[in-house]
BAPA-97397 format. One record per residue: residue in three letters; x, y, z of N, C-alpha, C in turn; residue number from 1. Coordinates in pm, 1 decimal, padded with zeros to 6 digits. Atoms other than C-alpha are relative to their C-alpha. Layout:
// BAPA-97397
[r 'ALA',[X,Y,Z],[X,Y,Z],[X,Y,Z],NUM]
...
***
This chain:
// BAPA-97397
[r 'MET',[00051.0,-00109.4,-00081.0],[-04719.4,-01940.4,08185.5],[-00058.9,-00058.7,00128.6],1]
[r 'PRO',[00052.4,00053.4,-00126.0],[-04791.9,-02001.1,08555.9],[-00147.5,00033.8,00017.4],2]
[r 'SER',[00141.0,-00024.7,-00031.0],[-05148.3,-02030.7,08676.3],[-00011.8,00109.8,00104.3],3]
[r 'ILE',[00028.4,-00103.6,-00098.5],[-05293.0,-01739.1,08868.3],[-00123.2,-00044.2,00076.9],4]
[r 'TYR',[00110.6,00042.3,-00084.4],[-05513.0,-01834.6,09159.9],[-00051.7,00118.5,00078.6],5]
[r 'THR',[00060.9,-00099.7,-00086.2],[-05755.7,-01611.1,09338.1],[-00067.8,-00072.6,00115.1],6]
[r 'PHE',[00065.4,00054.3,-00117.8],[-05883.1,-01678.3,09686.8],[-00122.1,00085.3,00029.0],7]
[r 'THR',[00122.5,-00070.9,-00033.2],[-06234.0,-01588.3,09790.5],[-00045.5,-00042.2,00139.0],8]
[r 'GLU',[00058.5,00036.4,-00129.2],[-06424.2,-01586.1,10116.0],[-00081.1,-00128.1,-00016.0],9]
[r 'TYR',[00078.3,00123.1,00002.0],[-06601.4,-01907.2,10207.7],[-00139.2,00027.1,-00057.3],10]
[r 'SER',[00134.2,-00012.9,00057.7],[-06922.2,-01959.4,10011.5],[-00088.0,-00116.2,00045.3],11]
[r 'PRO',[00092.7,00108.0,-00034.9],[-07223.4,-02154.6,10140.9],[-00047.4,-00077.8,-00123.0],12]
[r 'ASP',[00033.7,00072.9,00122.6],[-07273.6,-02256.3,09775.7],[00092.2,-00119.8,-00023.4],13]
[r 'TRP',[-00096.7,00106.7,00027.0],[-06965.3,-02481.5,09784.1],[-00050.5,-00138.8,00039.0],14]
[r 'PRO',[00053.0,00134.0,-00030.3],[-07129.4,-02773.5,09971.1],[-00109.3,-00043.4,-00098.4],15]
[r 'ARG',[00104.3,00033.5,00097.7],[-07427.0,-02757.3,09732.4],[00062.1,-00036.8,-00135.1],16]
[r 'GLU',[-00068.3,00030.8,00126.0],[-07193.2,-02750.2,09432.3],[00067.1,-00137.3,00008.0],17]
[r 'PHE',[-00056.0,00134.4,-00019.2],[-07013.0,-03053.3,09574.9],[-00108.4,-00105.8,-00020.0],18]
[r 'GLN',[00108.4,00097.7,00011.0],[-07346.4,-03237.8,09605.6],[-00045.2,-00017.6,-00145.6],19]
[r 'ARG',[00039.1,00007.3,00141.9],[-07441.3,-03152.6,09245.0],[00102.3,-00080.3,-00080.6],20]
[r 'GLU',[-00105.5,00067.9,00076.2],[-07106.1,-03270.6,09112.3],[00009.2,-00147.3,00038.3],21]
[r 'ALA',[-00002.3,00139.7,-00045.0],[-07109.8,-03587.3,09323.1],[-00113.9,-00078.0,-00065.6],22]
[r 'ALA',[00113.2,00066.3,00065.5],[-07453.5,-03669.8,09179.4],[00030.8,-00027.5,-00147.1],23]
[r 'ARG',[-00039.0,00021.6,00140.7],[-07316.1,-03626.1,08826.1],[00092.2,-00120.2,-00011.9],24]
[r 'LEU',[-00094.2,00112.3,00004.9],[-07032.0,-03867.1,08900.2],[-00070.2,-00132.5,00029.1],25]
[r 'ARG',[00074.4,00123.3,-00029.8],[-07266.1,-04122.6,09057.1],[-00083.7,-00043.6,-00120.7],26]
[r 'ALA',[00079.4,00032.9,00118.7],[-07487.6,-04103.0,08748.2],[00087.7,-00058.9,-00110.6],27]
[r 'LEU',[-00091.1,00049.8,00103.2],[-07186.4,-04162.5,08521.5],[00060.0,-00135.6,00035.9],28]
[r 'TRP',[-00076.0,00119.2,-00039.7],[-07012.7,-04435.7,08723.1],[-00084.4,-00107.6,00066.6],29]
[r 'GLY',[00090.6,00098.7,-00057.6],[-07307.6,-04609.3,08887.8],[00057.4,-00073.9,00119.7],30]
[r 'ASP',[-00038.8,00084.5,-00113.0],[-07221.1,-04899.7,09115.0],[00150.1,-00005.5,00025.9],31]
[r 'GLU',[-00145.0,-00003.6,-00026.2],[-06846.0,-04843.4,09079.0],[00032.6,00089.0,00120.2],32]
[r 'VAL',[-00025.2,-00096.3,-00107.9],[-06877.4,-04562.8,09338.0],[-00029.0,-00063.7,00135.4],33]
[r 'PHE',[00017.2,00042.5,-00138.9],[-06825.8,-04661.3,09700.5],[-00045.7,00119.6,00083.6],34]
[r 'ALA',[00032.0,-00123.4,-00073.2],[-06834.9,-04304.2,09841.4],[00064.2,00116.7,-00074.1],35]
[r 'ILE',[-00061.3,-00120.9,00055.1],[-06760.5,-03946.6,09736.5],[00010.1,00101.5,00112.4],36]
[r 'HIS',[-00026.0,-00095.8,-00107.2],[-06602.4,-03697.9,09976.9],[00033.3,00137.0,-00058.3],37]
[r 'HIS',[-00038.4,-00137.7,00031.7],[-06571.8,-03319.7,09957.9],[00129.2,00026.2,00076.4],38]
[r 'VAL',[-00130.4,-00021.9,-00062.0],[-06204.6,-03245.5,10024.9],[00055.7,00133.8,-00047.0],39]
[r 'GLY',[-00060.2,-00126.1,00038.6],[-05972.2,-02950.3,09988.4],[-00057.3,00115.8,00079.7],40]
[r 'SER',[00033.6,-00116.2,-00082.2],[-06012.9,-02600.8,10122.1],[-00146.1,00042.7,-00011.0],41]
[r 'THR',[00141.3,-00038.9,00009.5],[-06368.0,-02545.7,09989.4],[-00089.5,-00086.3,00088.0],42]
[r 'SER',[00079.4,00087.3,-00087.7],[-06483.0,-02826.2,10220.8],[00005.5,00042.7,00145.9],43]
[r 'VAL',[-00017.1,-00045.0,-00138.6],[-06384.4,-02633.0,10534.7],[-00082.3,00126.8,00021.6],44]
[r 'PRO',[00083.9,-00117.8,-00022.9],[-06660.7,-02396.3,10653.6],[00079.8,00116.4,00059.2],45]
[r 'GLY',[-00063.4,-00120.8,-00050.4],[-06538.1,-02041.2,10704.1],[00138.2,00028.7,-00055.3],46]
[r 'LEU',[-00136.5,-00016.7,00050.3],[-06205.0,-02089.0,10524.6],[-00001.9,00064.2,-00138.5],47]
[r 'ALA',[-00017.1,-00056.6,00133.7],[-06112.2,-01861.5,10234.6],[00073.5,-00103.5,-00084.9],48]
[r 'ALA',[-00055.6,00105.5,00084.0],[-06015.5,-02074.8,09936.3],[-00001.2,00040.2,-00146.3],49]
[r 'LYS',[00017.4,-00008.1,00144.3],[-05957.8,-02101.8,09565.5],[-00138.6,-00058.5,-00027.0],50]
[r 'PRO',[00136.5,00050.1,00021.7],[-06314.0,-02145.9,09436.6],[-00003.5,-00117.9,-00097.8],51]
[r 'ILE',[-00005.3,00123.2,00078.6],[-06239.4,-02492.1,09296.1],[-00043.7,-00113.2,00092.1],52]
[r 'ILE',[00052.8,00108.3,-00082.4],[-06440.8,-02784.2,09432.7],[00083.5,-00125.4,-00024.5],53]
[r 'ASP',[-00076.5,00124.9,00007.2],[-06223.0,-03087.8,09508.5],[-00087.5,-00114.5,00048.4],54]
[r 'LEU',[00077.2,00119.0,-00034.7],[-06401.1,-03421.6,09506.9],[00093.8,-00119.3,00008.2],55]
[r 'LEU',[-00077.6,00122.1,-00019.1],[-06261.0,-03752.4,09625.1],[-00093.8,-00120.0,-00011.4],56]
[r 'PRO',[00078.0,00122.4,00013.4],[-06456.4,-04042.0,09477.4],[00085.5,-00120.9,00038.2],57]
[r 'LEU',[-00062.0,00127.9,-00031.8],[-06365.0,-04377.2,09628.3],[-00079.7,-00105.9,-00074.4],58]
[r 'VAL',[00066.5,00097.1,00086.3],[-06441.0,-04664.3,09394.7],[00042.5,-00141.8,00036.1],59]
[r 'HIS',[-00027.7,00140.3,-00030.1],[-06450.9,-05040.6,09418.3],[00123.1,-00051.1,-00074.4],60]
[r 'ASN',[-00112.3,00046.9,00080.9],[-06197.0,-05095.8,09138.2],[00048.6,00115.9,-00086.5],61]
[r 'ILE',[-00050.5,-00119.6,00068.8],[-05981.5,-04808.1,09013.5],[00021.6,-00024.8,-00149.0],62]
[r 'GLU',[-00024.7,00027.2,00141.6],[-05892.6,-04979.5,08684.4],[-00128.2,00007.3,-00083.0],63]
[r 'ARG',[00126.5,-00003.8,00075.0],[-06259.8,-05003.4,08585.7],[-00044.3,00142.9,-00031.8],64]
[r 'ILE',[00036.3,-00139.7,00027.8],[-06288.4,-04623.0,08597.6],[00049.7,00042.6,-00137.9],65]
[r 'ASP',[-00052.1,-00034.0,00132.7],[-06077.1,-04606.1,08280.6],[-00103.1,-00024.2,-00110.5],66]
[r 'ALA',[00102.5,00029.7,00100.2],[-06372.4,-04753.7,08089.8],[-00098.4,00116.0,-00017.0],67]
[r 'PHE',[00092.3,-00113.5,00004.9],[-06563.6,-04430.7,08161.7],[00063.2,00125.7,-00060.3],68]
[r 'ASN',[-00068.3,-00119.8,00049.4],[-06308.6,-04194.6,08002.7],[-00077.2,00070.4,-00111.3],69]
[r 'ASP',[00076.1,-00064.4,00108.3],[-06516.0,-04134.3,07688.5],[-00125.4,00068.5,00053.6],70]
[r 'ALA',[00119.8,-00060.6,-00060.0],[-06829.9,-04070.4,07895.0],[00036.3,00124.9,00079.3],71]
[r 'MET',[-00044.0,-00117.9,-00075.7],[-06636.1,-03830.9,08118.9],[00030.7,00115.5,-00094.6],72]
[r 'THR',[-00030.2,-00104.0,00098.7],[-06506.6,-03640.6,07816.5],[-00129.1,00057.4,-00057.5],73]
[r 'ALA',[00128.2,-00046.0,00055.0],[-06858.2,-03623.1,07670.5],[-00077.3,00084.9,00100.3],74]
[r 'ALA',[00068.9,-00076.2,-00105.2],[-06983.8,-03486.5,08005.5],[00073.4,00129.2,00035.5],75]
[r 'GLY',[-00069.0,-00126.7,-00021.0],[-06730.6,-03202.0,07992.2],[00122.4,-00005.4,00088.9],76]
[r 'TYR',[-00119.0,00013.8,-00083.9],[-06443.5,-03340.1,08198.2],[00122.8,-00021.5,-00086.7],77]
[r 'LYS',[-00127.8,00032.6,00062.2],[-06078.8,-03351.4,08101.2],[00056.1,-00120.2,00074.7],78]
[r 'VAL',[-00053.2,00123.9,-00056.0],[-05923.1,-03693.3,08157.3],[00152.1,00010.1,00005.6],79]
[r 'TRP',[-00143.9,-00012.7,-00018.9],[-05569.8,-03687.3,08301.3],[00068.7,-00132.5,00034.7],80]
[r 'GLY',[-00061.1,00126.8,-00041.6],[-05514.7,-04052.5,08399.9],[00053.7,00010.0,00142.1],81]
[r 'GLU',[-00058.9,-00003.7,-00134.6],[-05289.8,-04106.1,08702.2],[00059.3,00136.7,00032.1],82]
[r 'TYR',[-00056.9,-00134.1,-00012.8],[-05127.3,-03763.8,08647.4],[00103.4,00007.4,00112.8],83]
[r 'GLY',[-00112.9,-00004.2,-00092.0],[-04816.3,-03847.0,08847.7],[-00019.7,-00071.8,00131.7],84]
[r 'LEU',[00024.9,00071.8,-00125.5],[-04979.3,-04038.4,09133.9],[-00055.0,-00139.0,-00031.6],85]
[r 'PRO',[00046.0,00135.8,00029.5],[-04995.9,-04415.2,09084.5],[-00124.1,-00035.8,00081.8],86]
[r 'GLY',[00121.9,00042.0,-00067.0],[-05336.8,-04555.8,09165.6],[-00110.6,00103.9,00000.4],87]
[r 'ARG',[00102.0,-00105.1,00006.2],[-05521.3,-04228.4,09107.5],[-00052.5,00010.4,-00142.8],88]
[r 'ARG',[00053.9,-00045.0,00127.6],[-05751.1,-04127.6,08824.1],[-00047.0,00142.7,00024.3],89]
[r 'TYR',[00022.9,-00142.7,-00021.8],[-05764.2,-03749.8,08792.0],[-00079.6,00056.7,-00117.1],90]
[r 'PHE',[00084.6,-00067.0,00098.6],[-06030.1,-03549.6,08609.7],[-00017.5,00145.1,00044.5],91]
[r 'THR',[00029.9,-00139.5,-00032.6],[-06098.0,-03176.8,08590.3],[-00118.4,00044.7,-00085.2],92]
[r 'ARG',[00108.0,-00062.1,00077.0],[-06389.0,-02965.8,08476.3],[00017.2,00150.1,00011.1],93]
[r 'ASP',[-00012.6,-00145.2,00007.5],[-06374.3,-02603.4,08367.2],[-00131.8,00059.1,-00049.2],94]
[r 'ALA',[00111.6,-00077.1,00055.5],[-06635.2,-02339.4,08290.7],[00058.2,00128.6,-00056.4],95]
[r 'ASP',[-00052.2,-00120.2,00066.9],[-06547.0,-02067.9,08040.8],[00150.4,00013.8,00019.0],96]
[r 'GLY',[-00145.2,-00002.2,-00010.0],[-06179.5,-02163.9,08062.6],[00054.8,00012.6,00140.6],97]
[r 'VAL',[-00042.4,-00013.0,-00140.0],[-06168.6,-02143.5,08443.4],[-00028.7,-00132.2,00071.5],98]
[r 'ARG',[00016.4,00126.1,-00073.6],[-06113.9,-02453.0,08658.2],[-00107.0,00014.9,00106.5],99]
[r 'THR',[00106.0,-00000.7,-00100.4],[-06420.2,-02532.4,08868.0],[00002.6,-00123.9,00088.7],100]
[r 'HIS',[00002.3,00125.4,-00075.1],[-06367.9,-02893.6,08979.4],[00126.7,-00081.3,-00024.9],101]
[r 'ASN',[-00105.8,00100.2,00005.9],[-06083.5,-03133.6,09054.7],[-00057.9,-00128.7,00056.8],102]
[r 'ILE',[00051.4,00129.0,-00045.4],[-06176.6,-03500.4,09084.6],[00117.4,-00095.4,00014.6],103]
[r 'HIS',[-00111.2,00089.0,-00033.9],[-05915.7,-03717.8,09257.7],[-00060.7,-00135.5,00036.5],104]
[r 'THR',[00068.4,00128.0,-00018.7],[-06038.1,-04077.4,09224.0],[00098.8,-00107.4,00043.1],105]
[r 'TYR',[-00084.5,00107.3,-00053.0],[-05891.7,-04366.3,09424.9],[-00084.8,-00122.0,00033.0],106]
[r 'ALA',[00065.6,00119.2,-00052.9],[-05974.8,-04721.1,09523.7],[-00036.1,00026.4,00145.5],107]
[r 'GLN',[00053.6,-00028.6,-00133.3],[-06169.6,-04728.9,09849.6],[00098.5,-00023.1,00113.1],108]
[r 'ASN',[-00095.8,00028.4,-00107.2],[-05874.1,-04863.1,10051.9],[00134.9,00068.0,-00021.1],109]
[r 'SER',[-00126.1,-00065.4,00034.3],[-05606.9,-04627.6,09915.5],[00053.1,00088.3,00112.8],110]
[r 'PRO',[-00060.2,-00091.1,-00098.0],[-05364.6,-04463.7,10162.5],[00000.5,00145.6,-00048.3],111]
[r 'GLU',[00002.2,-00136.5,00053.7],[-05353.8,-04159.7,09930.9],[-00135.5,00065.8,00023.8],112]
[r 'ALA',[00133.5,-00054.9,-00026.2],[-05728.3,-04116.2,09973.1],[-00009.2,00049.6,00143.4],113]
[r 'LEU',[00000.5,-00042.7,-00140.6],[-05680.3,-04099.2,10349.1],[00073.0,00132.2,00017.8],114]
[r 'ARG',[-00075.2,-00125.6,-00007.4],[-05423.6,-03823.3,10300.7],[-00087.4,00117.0,-00045.2],115]
[r 'HIS',[00088.9,-00106.0,00049.3],[-05673.8,-03619.1,10098.7],[-00109.0,00033.9,00101.5],116]
[r 'MET',[00105.2,-00023.6,-00099.3],[-05936.8,-03661.5,10370.5],[00056.1,00060.3,00128.3],117]
[r 'ALA',[-00059.8,-00048.1,-00124.7],[-05694.7,-03580.3,10654.5],[00016.1,00151.9,00001.2],118]
[r 'PHE',[-00023.7,-00144.7,00005.5],[-05621.9,-03224.4,10536.8],[-00122.2,00080.3,00045.4],119]
[r 'PRO',[00114.5,-00079.8,-00046.7],[-05974.8,-03081.6,10565.9],[-00045.9,-00039.6,00139.7],120]
[r 'ALA',[00039.4,00043.0,-00135.0],[-06044.6,-03291.7,10876.2],[00083.2,00073.1,00104.8],121]
[r 'TYR',[-00086.7,-00072.7,-00092.7],[-05746.1,-03131.6,11049.2],[-00043.4,00146.6,00009.5],122]
[r 'LEU',[00039.0,-00141.7,-00001.0],[-05853.0,-02780.8,10946.0],[-00133.4,00022.6,00070.5],123]
[r 'ARG',[00129.3,-00014.5,-00067.9],[-06207.5,-02838.0,11073.1],[00015.6,-00006.8,00151.7],124]
[r 'THR',[-00018.2,00016.2,-00144.9],[-06077.5,-02937.8,11417.1],[00104.3,00094.9,00057.6],125]
[r 'HIS',[-00100.9,-00097.3,-00044.1],[-05801.9,-02672.7,11433.0],[-00021.8,00132.2,-00074.0],126]
[r 'PRO',[00030.7,-00124.0,00075.0],[-05964.9,-02346.9,11314.6],[00101.4,00110.9,00023.2],127]
***
């Protein structure tokens, strides 16, 4: 069965929700985290979007993130591994069966990470 997505008007809660989720990831992964970026359509002020917060953690060593899979599961995340993109570690979090967060994790120097950051950057400069 295909997923049904709903789009909503921009919410000023989205940046705060990003900050809360980023803090959770930093608490779980500690010093492995280099930076965490808010990406995707919810990161663009004023843009209607699917109300799913996309996070882009950049880490020092992507392979070491696998050691946190049990902790991520215990914290309510679903662990997907690379999920079709070599070098990525993908996690999701749902609330009441509805997707709320996508976490696309890459090594800090990954070209794929730059692609994820380029999309919202373009939309912010080309409203």
